[in-house]
Steps between C-alpha positions, in 0.01 A plus 500: 500500500574127512695522175699793638580297809632211284719744302628656824585153637721439192684827572550392863636163380760670277594747775584212736678314214275195531418263219194330651176693526342409834210588734718744699564717192126520428407568864758783528365656178144487643605665826693777321208613281436855627141559615421153370235259623748281691626799701137574596451136612818515711372823656161345590681202656691746720847391383810703426569497125870586552554194723347264244696656213834484685442134599443397137800707383720323756386160372578605139851609600569149628398336169787398265608742225455397135782395271299450180363755246349796697222539241378143548235453775412152630173464697517266800231238566381711794448810281313295239280354776444850634362623165276191466358560849446871415292398197297263721439779753379735224257233385385435856427871555319511162747752358576524129867600534783402735580789734770567758261384774474154341881468482532609864237249617685231302823597682329430836414147376866420431645273770870503408773761473597823678190690378270245665689521831491884499125511430422241769718676759292816441166309524417567135284218364224444248221581749646830626569618145139413399366712789721797413412467131127506578542836674682645201317345205151479635281365223741592219617233259811501281347555157797676337878523550466837682234385746724574798475874428126480576540356852435742786439780250345726764809466719729573202317786336307663787575669832289393797379831645312329784820315592695827505225660709520211748876556533446877548697588187234724343479871573187611687217635282347821640209711380368254242225330703222603261688370193591168667136451605396571140740228377362255759142583393589425138683175585198366691254571218338203325593622152750747355699459820838604357596854603746704294659791690555802275717793603806705413848361554604532865158549663508160675326242277730214610453608862127418470583134423754498785239651733255222404766236575564658841127499580470132402787416736339712775166321434338839437313389186157348417465121540516457122859637498634328812807273455543610139846574358582811296768411242666780300588376152835617363475554126878536476556151643235353269658649190869461597667207328198408285703444185262280305169594349215416734721459808368818666138388445586158649635663815198729536263207447689300763450787749131519412461120536653511848266786596205291376624196697511717813115510481466874556758523779738712287437860387737598219631859508632619163682832527521695172227273361512678164833320433310168495282616212699428184783321685609186315280587204651414162376406156269204544520514883266642762620751755490464878187715529302246301623221729360687800156572352346147517630435854369837621166447327449155659605628843789252517749781550468794738725790416588852620654721231682832529578748222497870414201670340681564169611139466157370607339700219767402248522124565203375703206731435520449125478121552139499617496122561789533748385833644157367603665230715639771731347752737687834492606662827653846458775597745552872559828658608500550880499853639805655670347434844432133413855469369637627832300225676645240259855626561444493877402131480806423285745697717605207729588288194726765347655591836584134555640453149717814491575506875406869527222697665238674284355822638131596465608806300663267243172310453304819446766649272517182290123508441460874446817571303462198272140605431611852411826441314488144353192558289578225246455223760230401747454468875579301708774343284699821445484592870615151605788521248605837642498369856687182405776680310536774762555234768741315270698819430521588870627151582755511218625847600524389863716200409732701272800651676522883492768643269731612782504146645565352154797739465635388840452134402698557180776683694520212751544249217775715345684518836477121542642450150784744575574317829519165318727649232735647766512166684589318174789745451610427860448869584353417840537853638279643223256207539471574874428869430235412243351248744460776762323727245278208401393431860417869562294523180336161568395613849349824360331309217340244738375776732342698215354184343340398832354852543362485144342159563330629816365804314383272220283298741327819615446640147347188340155658468328563166322837509331740257834649391619158376180469295546853359861433397389180327226687309771748398724220367209342309350815347763775526260725694700707753479386861420855613186483285398159639555567868272726701629840599524670159236762593770760569657430160167545320425823687829642372449369146500843335834582658654173376368547147625860484854369547471403133212709368565875482187716520168343393358530853140428396577175308725367779236587762216337299697176449600487868140544617382214276776265626420585863130420438600162366731411791255617763246242381243754379550414134284239322710182545398362160654791307866596435689697768453814290425606144617833357517692175807724489447788257731780402769607254804284437795513737316618814546183712210265417717189441742604775214507753403145393860385560514681836173332599642156409805572715289621793241219496713203397858614575587434138486741207484195269158403643359696209320327212513746211261458208551736203145538373616621157567127440130422558342733244354221284206278594694172465777617738260498798548120532868563580397638841317180605661241272385346174193272506554119475603395150663833410871572472639624833247314717777330701678831568218656702405869509753781545295663776361189673833314504683805641244532784494123566877503549494819706154556653624798706593763245420832336342458155574797277292537183697763310316724251166336576314715245675311216351162597223337297150546657478124569793533745275707727256207536789303651598791724139535622514146644833569672378827652163361615573138602877501552550191284537372144470157338787425260502288184567184707190556714704599808377785719768765554465712815548878462390593854859561612595721206492875443365594157650817349406631154690792348384734226576847366148558366407870487849621591592605146191726478579655838860544390395694189284732712792570737760549223719807547502489884815417699478196726558705812201723417260209507216573741177357628322605181731279287449200733123539485516530120706177483259310726197617303661402170600157634158427651328585171740280303442211746124512454540484125757216504359262766160355583332618825485146646879478465570838661258424786711201605821702539591595858675827412550699179818697570624793290874575510586866459796627294815542710610843628854635472555433871389138464725450197793622710416248772492221239848601382617476863343154527667377179837651597468312831498174300829606334642580844416147619675343200811718548506406869586145390828650365542701825448827308279784627291717268280811535314747278491876563168684480609657171579154361156381610330795328707444185403130486133589553515744207683254272310189599136602538266497202134603556390248236685198643490591868777377731610209280779692315659590837657155535649529150633848585678368809646212297630741234629783721597319824550126453688514166771749619538315833537164318783643285679638807469166681641302205780754444603472866423867570267390781620267777371377833445778753450777240223757554333654193288817489306567176446869421418721198744726319444665162174310453660157544560266791836483677636220720722624784685288754482631857654383828159453663142553386317732740201732471739797490713349220188448289368851568846652431520318168154613408579868568822503294471719191464322168 
């Protein structure tokens, strides 16, 4: 640092265009070293650094400018004497290198020149600098050129939690009395008195150390812990800027030396202690963990660590020599009720920060909704984050002008610009008219703005709705699902589903009952919302019901994770669901199933053609159906409790179809349905293991569609065409004869209702598209589709009415 100061003084000399290198240049360089030792000394002496710096700069401005070669520097006798005195001071203090402190002390010994006068006028002398230096250096000696970086290491690289507690800057710690007492018990032990707090991210590990600091300040600790300081070490600060090999270890050792010198008065808190193990380690060097071991073993260093269970096992537990120095304390996630207590204690802090009121309903909603919907994170952290952001959003919304006021503001600015333009053209009559309009609008704007500001003061309360809307923005779950009051919606679930699903009363009813059980709280909370096997011939609505369910539950048809099980027929493909094991190709990509659910934990999972999957897939499904979770290739637990599991299959339907061959669809009776169910049940027993079938909530058989139901599906699909034509302002309707004709052309008993969509594309959409492009159809046209001579006709009518459709349908072919 001393060498840097000398180099800086040369730069200062050139900047002021001086030729003689003097004490003032060196002193200014010392004072300008950011976070340097001299700045710390000035701070301890209670002086203003800016005043000293400006005084020396003023004296340098008065010095004569140079006329000789700017690259040539001539030391003055005073600067030479200064460096000699600095060397003497280093020797006197038994230091091996000259540091900035020695140069500064030497400057106080100088009796001539502006620098001397400035120092004396500020009462800076050799004695006062010695006293300040003793506070900073302590027993340290300058044994290398970077010795200054080791001074006051605790102050540089640690945060004083007891100091923050004394100033009231720490949040209150609620509901952790037992854990804090356990930490105090461990700290007061004779041996192995270094607790390590182990818990998931966000459960409050750091809060335990803060709670201990608050108790020390409140004198609510055993005698052995009274007057101790809890210092939180910042690994980032220790590592930052350590460019040279061994520099990080030097800093850590300096911290440890200061803790030792404190004679047990300092307790070191190392958050994320696993980062210390291996930090700084390189070929031929020891890591930070090995630096800690001897000090911990000898009892010279008392330490509280904090880490997660996974990282404790990975980094600390495998190093038995380090692990035995610590006493593990496991921290469980608080319950919802405990989280509400924590939020209640934090409420005044967040109300003060955001300048809003927080309702009791918001506290309860933050705890309960975060517990239910943010399953990847832990309480109380996720609940506190919800509350904080909800208050922040409310404040931001309250301070943002409503759109109508922004529009008025913009209009006012336009009028003012027009008034100025008219005045510049000397069109004072127009300017006066615009001025009148401006005043009227300005008066209305001010009145509305004042009203809005008064309303804003009343509405600045965070409630459960704000929390629900925030959950919606974070997860995409519909607000109607989050907020209470959806009982009526669930009771009418069948009706809502039948808007899309034609017929299939028994499957729709079975699914609705299972969903209602889940939402009423009667379902096992550790299992998925519902698990179903949909069985039946192709094209009867199995996949459509899954899509309708996604729309009903999550307000989004895309909340459907579709897995085609024909892709998982081989044994090795099973790993694609969970992700490849470490060391295998694709490990970084994660599993197709687990990644999809991690990104969207509230979704319908559709396993299509489940009977084609390899038997090993069912072992994975057993865990989902029983425990509602899976562990992926990265060791992360993926939560399936908020998913609906649907498996589709057409097992047994081909056999039932062969038995019913030769019958028309409309003649299907109870006997055929019973035959289908019996065939399907037998096929299920042969294809799947009993333990798998026992874990399914409902096994639902879809019956073949009747002629009446097929007609209703055609109506539903034609309604979609009507909606698209409405965008062109064109009306469209099908006669009953056209409906019957499309049913006959589009329905295939083998493929079910699927060919109907293709039939409508071929016979309705294609002709209409040609007419639109040819200009035969324009806005306001009304089209009636009828049948003549066994083909569809498109007739334009003045207005589509029930009578016009019935008239068209009764016309002779």
